[in-house]
Phi, psi and omega in degrees: 000138172263171188301323182296316179300316180299318176298318181296319177295325174298314183303307182294330178289317178296314181298322180291316178298321180296310178298323176297312181300314178298320175300317179294312178304311184293324182291314177294339185266349186290341181275000178299159183297137178287135178302149183305319188287354177248009184296341179262008177292310183242135166277175184304310183295320181290325179296317178299316177296323179294316178300318176297314181300313182297315178302313180291321180290325178291319178296322177296320176297326175304310181300308183298315179295320175300308181296325178290320179298311179301319179296309183301312182305310185290324174301319179284317185296324183264006178059034185296328179294317176294327179288326171301315178298316182299319177296315179298324183293342179294341180271358175055046175280164173297166181294325180289319181289330177295316179296317179295322179290324181292311180290328176298319179295315180299319180296320176294319176297318183295318180298317181295317186290321182278340186301315179301325180290321175295321181293316181298314178304313188284306190262002174242297183292304181298325178290320180303318183264011170084014181270323189286131173230011178283124176279158174305323178295316177295323181299313183301311183293323174298321176298316181289322176300318182293322174297318181298318180292321182294324179290313185283309185281305179299315179295322178291326175292319179295319181298316180297315179297316178303312181295321178298319179301319181286330190258335196257352178055237186294341181265010177306312184306316185289317177293317179295319179301315177298318181297314184296321181290313180295325178296317178301313180296318182297318181295323181291323182288321186261357185306306185285337185266337184240314182285304185303322178297344178288339183241331186224155175263129179249123175234142182305141178290125183293149177303138179167194184298315182293320175298315181295320179292324177292320179292323178290324178295316180299318177295320183295325181259002179069044180254112180290120178235119183276305184223157179235120186242154173244127182253143185277059182294340183292346181286348180242321186209157177272355183284147188251162181193168175200151178200164170255152175210163182094181183231148176052230180288347180265011179289144177229154170266135178235119180244137175286141178301326178295331178287318179295322183284340184251355183232153175283163182300322180294324180288326174296316179298326177296318178297317182289329179292323177297313181295320175304321178305320179297319180295311181297328180274000178063031181296324182298312182289325175299310181301317179300312182294318183291318176304318179297316176297319180294314179298323179292318174301307183301313181292325180295310179298320177301316182301326177292317182286323187294342182283353181260162176266002182296322184290314175300324175296322178297332179266009171107002177258087191287345181274007184296126176241359177208162180301140175238108193307306189290324176287324175291325177298315181292314183297319176296321178299320182289320178289328182277354189300321179299317177296321180295327181293316179295319179295319174302322177294317180295322177297313177300323179296316179292324176296321179293326179296317181298323178294321173302317180295319183291322177294323178297318181300307183298322180298319181290346174270009182073028180249016184298309181293325176292326179290320176301312184295320176298316182294325178293319180296316178296325180293317182294317181291334174262006182051048181291148175284119182274348181234054185291156179289139184303323181294319177298318180292319178301322186271323193246345187272129174270341180241147173298160173298162176299322178296314177300317182289314184296321175299317182291318182293320174301323177296317176296312180298321177290327176289325179293320181296324185282343181284000000 
């Protein structure tokens, strides 16, 4: 083992133990007393069910996390990634096809290893607690469609980036950054029109009170909405959701049928007002800009490291005489993981702040109480943990806890009342 490999093994071990500690703390903290303002979320029977669900899913994650750590550790320790590359090179493929074959093998192996856990999670745990509505046939078709998307979109993007790496030298990071940002924008624009229809049916919301209320809200706040759709989320899960997608005049509202069936119109409008708040505060573009800066820094540093043969050698390919894109990419990702973890914490901190701002926007439209009611229903339907450990929230939560949000919204409502 060389020094780089030792550092990588230390990093992944520390990261695993850190995440394990957070899960243990969170599991032990969930039985704390529920704050008074959330006392109406669960009745006794449902709260018992929530505790059991959280315990079972956390223990399941313990098993999955431990097995994943052991597999990755052994793969790195025995240099299996380098051996895989050495085996593929015997076929004398081009650099692009070598990279695609390499990642293709890893993808197939990961799918095979993760499949039993996915089946157990869907058809045992989620089924047991009433969430799952996926049939075995639908599960298989979803899996095949996901594979198709991964191969076409993921494979195409990897091939393009590999070509850029081979041809552009020191300017790789800048060209790759441009490609990644354009791909991100394109994916955002086409997601609801191209990707979603592969998995779900979207139908226009029929004219009626809810349709008129949404249009009125959009016009009131100056939010351009072209179409309003209902998605059949209930065919996979009982959990509810809503989102906006698209840009400019092509923006559309998408409501899950589970959301419509479980909430009053005023609560749905409160949820949408929160999402409009993100738009009015320009959170999407802020996230895009910050993500772009983060990606630029990562690609620039990677480009410096990737020009050396040290990273491929660390992963077990001792015959490296020139940079090898896929081995360098994996090794760099593992070395960069501590910094990426810190960036993730900072990103979550900013995301929670944005959620507060969107909640405040909805509250200023006089939807404060309705938003709290909607958030409580969403938490109840998903059996959310109402008392997560503060350290777990700080590291992993992109949204404030329900208690934090409700408390903040109530403060805004009280201020409005005093005016």
